[in-house]
N, C-alpha and C positions, 0 to 999 in steps of 0.2 A: 589485651582485653582486661579491663579493670575487674576487680572482685565484685563491685556493685553491679556492673553491667551483667556479669555472669549470673549473679544471684537473681536479678530481676527476670532475666530470660528463663532461667530454670523454674522460677516460681510460676510464671505464666504458662510454661509448657506443662507443668504438673497439673495446673488447674484446667488446662484446655481452653482457656479464654484469657483475654487481656483487657484491662480497664484503661480509661483515659489517663489515670494517674500513673499507671505502670508505663504507658507509652511515653509520657512526659519524663519519667525517670530514665528510660532508655535514651531519650534525646539528650538529656543533661549529662549522663555518664558517658554515652558514646561519643559525643562531640565536645567533651570537656576540654580537650586540648586542641580543638579545631580540626581534627582529622578522625577518620574511622579506620581501624586496622583490619587486617585479614581475618583475625579471629572473631572480631565483632560482626563483620559482614557474613561470615559463615554461620554465626549464631543466629543472626536475623533470618537467614534462609531456613535454618533448621526449625526455628520457632514458627515461621510461616507454614512449614510443612505440617507441624504438629497441630497448629490451630486449624488448618484446612481439614485434617483428618477428623477432627472433633466438631467441625462447624464453627469454631470460635473465630476464624478469620473473617467471617461474614458479618459478625455482630457489630463491629465498629468500623465506620469509614475512616476513623482516625488511624487505625492500624494500616490500612492500605496506603494512606497518605504518607505515613512514616516509612513504610517499607519501600515505596517508590523513591521518596526523597533521599533516604539514607543510602540506598544501594546505587542510585544514580550518582550521588556525590562520590561514593567510594570508587566506582568504576572510572568516572571521568577525571577524578583528581589523582588516580593511582598510577598514572604513567606520564611520561614526558613525550611530546608536549601535552599539556592539559587539554582535555576535550577529545583526544584521539584514543580509541579503544584498541589495546594491543591484542595480538594473537593469544597471548597467555590469558588475558582477562576474558576474551571471547570464549575460550575453552572452559574457563572456570564458570562463567555465566551459563553456558549451555549445559554443563554438567549438573548444575543445580536445577535449572529449569526443566530438564528432561529426565528427572530422576525416575519417573514412572512412564517414560516414553513420550511425554508431551507436556506443554504448559497446562496446568490444571486450574489455576485460580485467575480471577480478573485482576488481582493485584500484580501477578506475574506478567500478564499481558500488558497492563498499564506501565510496568517497568520497561518493557521493550519499547513501547510507544514513546515514553519519555526519553529514553536513550537515543532513539532515532531522531527525536525532535531537537535534542541538545548537543549531540555529538558532532564534531567536525568530520569524523570519518570512523566507520566501523569496518572490520574485516568482512570479506564477502561470505565467509562461512557463517558469520552471525546473521548477515542479511538473509542468506538462504534459509537459515533456521527460522528466522522471524516470519518470512513470507509463507513458509510451510505451515507455521502455527496459525497465522491469521487466516489462511485459506481454510484450514480445518475448523477454526472457530466460526467463520462465516457459514460454512456448509453444515456443521454439526452442532455448534454451541447453542445454548439457551441460557436465559436469565438476565438479570440487571447488571449493568456496569457500575463502577464506582462513581461515575459522573451522572447517573440517573437514566442513561439510555438503555435500550434493550438489545440483546442478542437473540436472534431467532433462527431455528434450523430449517424453517419452511420457506423463508423468503429473505431478501436483503433489506435490512433496516437502514435508516438514516445514520444510526450509530456505527453500523458496520461499514457504510460508505466512508464515514469520516476516518475510521481506522485504516481501511484500505488505502485511502488517499494519503494518509500520513506515511505509510510504509512504501507505497509505490513511488511517490514523488519525493522520497527522502533525499536529503542532500548529503547523507552520510556514507553512501556507497561509492564504488569506483566509477559508476556512471552518474555522478552527482547531479541531481536535478533532472536527469533523463531517465527514461523507462527502458529497462533491459528486455531482451527477448523472453527470458524466464518470467518476468513480471507480466508481460503482455500475454503470454500463454496461460498464466494463472487467471488473468481476467477472462479469457475465453472459456476456461474450464468452469469458472464460477457462473458465467453467462449461460453456458449450456445446461448446467445443473439447475438453474433457477428460471428457465424460460417459462413464461406463462404465470409465474408467481406474482403476487401483489407487491412487487418490489418498490422501494422508496424512489421518488422522482429523481433523486440525485444519482441513481445508479447509471442511467443512460449516459449522462454527461461524463461520469467517471470512466466508464468503459471506453467511450469514444476518445476522450482526452488521453487516456493511458495508452491505448493501442495506436492512436494517431501520433502520439509523441514518439513511440518506438519506430514507427514507419517513417516519420518525417521530421522528428525533432521539434514538434510544434503542437501546442496544446490549447490554443484558444478555441472554444467551442460555443457556438450560439445556435439556438433553434432556428431553422430556416422557416420561411412562410409556408402555410398549408398548401398554397398553390404551387410553389416551387417543389415542395416535397412530393406532391401528387404527380407532377410532371416527371420527376426523376423515377418515381415508383413505376409509372407506366413504361418508362424506358427500360427499367430492370425487368419488368414482366415480359417484355418482348425479346429478352435475351436469354441465353442459356445461363445456368447458375455458375458460369465460369468467370472468375474475376478478370482474367486477362481479356476475355471477349467483351466484357462490360467496358473496360478501359479503352480498348481499341475502338469499339463502336462509338463510345462517348467522344473520343478525339475527332472522329470523322463526321459527327452529326451536327445539325444546327443547334442542338441543345447546348453544345459547348459555348455558343455565343451568349446564351441566356445566363450562363454562369461566369460571364466576364472572361472567357477563355481560360478559366481556372485549370481545367484538366490539361490543356495544352502545356501550361507552364509547370504544373506539378509533375507531370509525367515526362516532360522533356520533348514534347512534340512540336512546340512552338518555334518560330524563327528567332534568331538572335536579334535583339533590339538595340536601340541606342538610347542615350539620355537616361531616363529613370529606369527603364528596363535593364540597361547594362549595369547600372549602379546596384541593382538587386540580384544580379546574376548568381553571385555566391550563395545568397540566401535561398534562391530558387533551387539551385543544385542540391543544397543540403536537404531540401524538402522532397526531392524527387523519390518516387517509389521505384526502387531498383528491381531488376528481374528476380533476384533472390528473395527480396521482400515480397514481391508479387506471388512467388511460389509458396512462400511461407503463409501468406494470407489465404491463398487458395486452400492449403491444407487445413487451416483452421475452419474455414467455411464448410469444407467437405465433412467435417466431424459430425455435423448434425444433418447433412444432406440437403440443406436449403439455405437461402439467404433470409435470415430472420429479421425482425424489426430492428434489433440493435446493430446488426451488420449493415442494414440499409442506412441507418443513421451514420455509421462509420463511413460508408461510401459517399454519402452526402457531404460529410465533413471534409473528405479528401477533395471533392469537387469544389467545395466552397472556400477552402482554406486560403487560396491565393486571390480571391476575388478583390480584396482590398488593395 
C-alpha cells in the first residue's frame, strides 16, 4: 500500500466523510500499478466501516461505486485462474462483511451482488453466507439502494426480486445456473413470511421459477389463462391439501387432457412413445418430480397449513411445463 493511499484513507476516516476528489485520489493511487494489494483492500473495508458508523458512506454514490469496483477487482484478480474466488478469499471477505454479525450497508450487499454476477465460481460457504444475508435484507431491511430501488421490511419490492434472482440463479455456485434445495427453501420461507403483503408482481414468477427449477431443472414460467387457472383451482379445491393426492388425481382425470397430458409426462405416468416423444425422453426424465421431491414439496406446503396462491401457481407451472 502506497503512502499516498494510506494518507488519503486516514484523512477520510478522521473526517468521517469522503469527497469525490478523495475517491478519485484513491482510484489513482490504488490502481497506479494496475493492481490492488491486500493492504489497500483491507483499508477500503476499514474506511467503509468508519464511514458507515458516521453516516458518511451514504453521502456519496461515488463511494459505493468505488467500493464495489475496487474490491470486486481485488477478489477476482487475486487468484488463479482469474474470476474464481478461492476459499481464502471467501474467508477474508466474510470476515470483513460479518464484522458485526451481518452485512450492514447497501455497498456491501452490492459487492456481493457484483461478485456473483462476475465470478466464474465462488465457494459454497460464500454462497450460503450471501443467501442468508439477502434473505435477512428482504425480510428486515429498509431504505434505498445505490441503484435507486427500495428495500422494504413489510413486503417484497421489485428491487428485492432483482437481488433474489441474481443470487438464486447465480452461475457462480456448484449448481451453476440451477437452484439448490437450500435456495428453494429460502424462497418458501420468504413466501410464508410475506403472504398477503402488497408484493411486487415479479415475486410470483420468481418464486415459481426458482422452486420449479429445483424440482424439475426448468424455469420457463408464463401466466396461464384465467379459464385454465380457474379449472385447476376447482380441481385443487376438490382435493385434500396433499400434494401427492393432487398429482395422483390429476394423472387419472380428464383435466390432464386439457393440459396436453403434461402431468403424465412430468410425473412419469405416461406411456413410452416413439418419434418425437422418444427424442425428448431424457429431458422429460430430468423434469420428473421424484418421490423425494414430492415429499419435500409436501413438507413446504404443510408449513402454512394450506395451499396458498403462490403454491397454486407452482402446481399450475408443473402441470403446464411440458405442454409444449
